[in-house]
N, C-alpha and C positions, 0 to 999 in steps of 0.2 A: 667416568668410573668404569673400570673393566667389568664387563658383564659376568665374568666368572669370579667376582669377588663376593664372598658370603661371610656372614657372622659365624654360622655353625654348619658343618657338614655332617649328615647322617650317612654312614656307609653301611648299606644293606637295606633292601626294600621289602623285608618281611614285616610281620605284624608288630613286633616289638619296635623296630625302627620307625615305622610310620606312626605308631601310637606315641612314641617319644617326640617325633617332630610335631605332631598335632598338639600335644600338651605344652611343648615349648612355645608354639605359635600362639596358643591361648594366653599363656603367661605374658608373653611380650609380642604383641601384634606387629610391632615395627621390626622385629628380628628377621633378618634375611637368612632363610634356611635353604639348604640344598640337600635333597635325598638322592644318593647315587646307587643305582641298582645295576649289577652287571648283566642280568638277563633282560630279555626283550619285554618282560612284563613284571609287575609287582607280584609278591606272594607266590613265586614260582617254585620254591623248594618246600621247606617244612610246613610253612603256613598253609600252602595250597594243597598239600598232600596228606594232611592229617585226617583224623576221623570226624572232624566237624563237631566235636562234643563241647558243650558248655559244662566244664567240670564244677562240681559242687564244693570240693575241699574235703571230701570224705576220708581220703587215705593218708593225708600228710601229717607229719609229726607236729603235734600241737606246739605253738610258739615259734615254729620255723618261719623263715622268710617266705617259703613256698606256701605254707598254710595261710598266713596272714594275707598275702597278696592274692591268692586264689579266691578267697571269700570276698575281699573288698573289690578285687578286679571283676569278679562275676557280676556283682551288683552294678558296677559302672558300665560293664559291657552290655548287659540287658537294657539298662537305661538308654545307652547310646543307640542300640538297635531299635528300640521303640521310637525314639525321637527322629531317627534318620531312615526309617523304613527298610532296615536290613532284615533279610529273611532269617527268622529264628523261631523257636518254639521251646518254651520251658515246659517240657512234656513229662519230666521225671524219668527215673530208671529203676529197674530192679537189679539187685545183686543176688544171684541165684545160688543157693547152697544145694549140692546134689547128694550130700551124705551128712551124717550126724556130726562129724568132726568140723566140717565147714559150717554147719548150722550153729555150732557153739561159737565159732569165730565171728559170726555176724554180730553177736552181742558186743564183742570188743570193738568191731568196726563202727557200730552205732555209737558207742560211747566216745570213740575218737572223733567222729563227726560232730557230735554234740559239743565237745570241748572246743572244736574249731568254729562253732557258731551256727551249725546247720540246724534247721527246724523242720518239724513235721515228719521225721523219719519213723517208720513203723516196721517191725518184723512181722511178716505175714505167713500164714499157713498156705498150703496149696490151693485150697478153696478160695482164699482171698486174692492171692497173686494171679490166679487164673482169670479173674475178672479184668486184669490189666494185660496179661500176656497168656492167652489160653493154650498156646502150643508149648510153652516152657514146662519142663518137668524137673521137679526137685522136691526136697523135704521142707524147705522154707525159703523165704526171700526177704531181703531188706529193701523197703521202698524208700527211694531218695527223691523227693518231689522237686528239689531245687536244681537238679541236673537238666540238661536240655541239648538242643542242637542249634547250630548257626552256620551261616555262609561266611566263612572267614575271608575268602577272597573279596567278597562284596564289602565286608567290613573295612579291609585295607584300602579299597578303592574310595570308600567314603571318607576315610582319614585324609587321603591324598586330595580329594576335592575340597575338604574343609580348610586344609593348609593354605592352598592358593586362593581360596575365597577370602580368608582372613588377611593374607598379604600376597597380592599378585606378583610381588618381586621375588617371592620364594619359588623354588623350582623342584619338580620331581623328574629326574632324568634316568631313563632306562637304557639298556645296552651300553652302559658306561662302567667299565671295570677299572677299579683303582689298581694301578700297577706299582706305585711307589709313593712314599710320603716322607716329608721331613719338615719340621717346624710348621710353618703356615702354608706349605706347598703340597698339593696333591697332584700327582701325575696320573692321568686316566687315559682310556682308549678314546676319549672325546676331548682331549686337550688338557691343559693345566688349569687347576682351580686354586684360588688363594683364599684361605679361610682362617679365622681366628682360633677356632677350636673344632675338634672332631669327636663324634660319638660313633664308636664301632659296634654295629649290631650284625655281625657277620655269620652267625649261625654255625654251620659246619666248618667254617674257616676262622672262627674267632681266636683260636689259640695261635695260628700262624701270624695273624695280623698283630696280635699282642706281642709275640716274639719279635716281629719286624720292628715294633716300637720299643724294643730293648726291655720289655717287661719280663722278669724272670718267673716262669711258671713251674709248678711242681705237679702238673697234670697234663693230659693230652685229650683232644677230641678224637673219638673213635666212632666210625659210622656203623649203624646197624639198620639193615634194610627190613622194612615191614611190607609183606605182600597181603593184598586184600582179595577177597572174592565178593561177588554180588549175588544176591538172591535173584532168581529168574522172575519174570513177570508173574508167572503162575504161583511161585512160592513166597513172594514178598509179603503176602497177607499173614504169614506166620509170625511176623514181628510187627508190633504196633509202634514201639518207640525204641527203648534201649534195654538190652539184656547183657549184663556183665557176669563173669564168673567170680567166685570168691578168690581174692588174690592169694597166691602161695607166698608166705613171707620169706621162704628160702630162695626165691628167684627174683630177679630185678625187673620183671615185666608183669603186666596185669593179666596177660593171657588173651586168647581170642574172644571177641565179643560181637554183638550185633548192634548196629546203629542205623536207625532210619535217618536218611539225609534230608535236607530241606527241599530237595526236588522230588521226594517220595520214594527214591530208590533205597535199598537196604544193603549196607556193606557188612561183611563179616571178616574179622581179622583184627589186627595184623599178627603175623608171626614176628620173630626177631632173629635175624641172622647177620653175622659179621659180613660186611661188604668190603670188597677189595678196591672200591673207589668211593670217595666221600659223597659224590653225587651220582652214584651208580644205581639206576632204577630198574635194571634188569639183571637176571641171574648170572650173565656172563660179563658184566661190566668190570673193567679192570684198569687200575692205574698203578704203574710201577712205583711211583713216588708215594702214593697214599698207602699202598700195601707195606712197603718197607718201613714207612713212618709209624704205622700201627704195630706191625709184628715185631719190630725191634725195640718197642717200648715195654719196659718191665711190667707195667700195669696191665697191658693187654694179655701178656703171657700168664700172669697170675689170675686174671679173670677167667681165662680159658681153663686153667687148672682147677680153680674153685668150682666152676659150673660146667664141666665138660659133658656131663650127662645131659644137662639141659640144652647145651649147644648142639650135641649130636641129634637130639630129638627135633630141635628146631630146623636143622638142615634137612633131615629126612622129610619133614612135613613140607618144607619149601619146594621139594621136587616131587611130591606125591599128593595129588588131589584127594585120593582116598584117605590118606592119613589126616589131611586138613579137615575133611568132612567128618572123620571120626571124632575129632575134638569138638567140632560144632554140634555133633549129635549128643554130646554130653549135656548140652543145654536144651536142644530141640531134637529129640530122637527121631522124629518123623521125617527129617530131611533126607533127601536121596542125592545121588551123584548128579542127576539132571537138574536139581534145584540150585546148584551153585555154578557161577560163571566167573572166569578169571577177570579180576578187576585191576585197579591201579596199584602202584607201589610207592613207598616213600622211604626216605632215609632219615633217621633221627640222629642228632648229635649227642653222643654220650660222653660225658666228661669222666675220665678215669684218673685216679690218683696212682702214683707209682707202685703202691702196694696192692693194686688190683681192686680197691674199693671204688664203688660208683659214687661220684660227687653228686648227691641227689638234690641239693638246694641251689637256688639261684646264686650266681656269683657276678658281681659288678665291681670293677676296680677303676681307680683313677691313676693315670700314669702321665707325668709331665702335664701337657695341655690337653690330654685326651682321656675320654671315658671309654672303657672296654666292657661290653657285656660278654663275659667269658662263657658263662653257662646259663642257658635259659631253657631247661627241659620242660616237658609237659608238667603242669598246666600253663605254660607261658602264654599261649594264645588266649586262654580264658582270662589270665591275669594281666594281660598286656597294658591296660590303662593304669593299673596300680603299680606295675613295674615302672612304667613311664613316669609316674609321680615321683618315685624314688630317684630315677635318673635325673629328672628335672631339678629336684631338690639339690642333688650334688652339683649339677651344672650351674645353678644360680650362685652357689657358694664358690665353686672352684673357677668358673669362667667369669665370675663377677658380672653377671648379667643384670641389666637394668630394664625396667618397664618401658 
């Protein structure tokens, strides 16, 4: 038998891809699975560059695929972390209201979370939330005890270990870029693979691979870079766990927040600026193809028109440490310029409809013999095991998988 013959190929070595391979392998231990990742390591892009938060399910529209999968996925993720010694801490977070208008919105946010199944949330006075975050300043805060932090790269590595532990014939292959595919044939930078079915979990390039598979899309993936700062060694004691702002319902992002990471460092950010390269992690990164692809799409143009003030402010902040600090000081006024240090950057895959609306929910489609995860925005990392259950359910039916 050709060593490059497999039952199922997972294209993409991020957390959704590995969670799917792991759940497939549990369902059918004899299934021969290959995970193909174009980078030299797993979780190199969105998974390894996000804020490391275990999301509770607070913000999402009740009944949505995103809300259901976040709550169920969080429970599965924490259980997996406990059983497999993955670094994590269900430490809780506060959502901080800095004026009366935001304070009133916390009531709506709390009700939304409760409909989604969250428990133990409390709206706190300054005296109460100062016991949790003494340096935070505001008029009230929503305490969300089921939020937390986790090492997502370590989680992905554990998934990979479990897959080959269940079936040593399955493979995780890095530095292996898929260049073309047709029927049961995958062409890659490491030779040809022959598989019965494919599951594409390609993140920032999910739309292009779906189009290559002749799937008609009415949306496009557009990249937005998020820049982070870190609190200095001296200042990191000003944040104990997680401090979030009250989201502005008029804007598509949550705003800058503070996150204690599992290694004890504290990240602040991210902002959100259009990037001229889908995997462009610095301010000057540029791809002619990616730029034309995004800017000639009607959805991008309409998004810019609808949110131009927001976009201008984000760009100004991206190039100004002082402006970034000013937003951070909204939550913790005692921070100074010397307290924040330039940190990492990430690029999030934002799915846009042609009318400029953000496609906010998860989108998974079947096309011929392939499954495509078209859109998996935050909280996809938190929800990865629940998303994987949905993908596996589709695969069992469409791929006619057997135990």
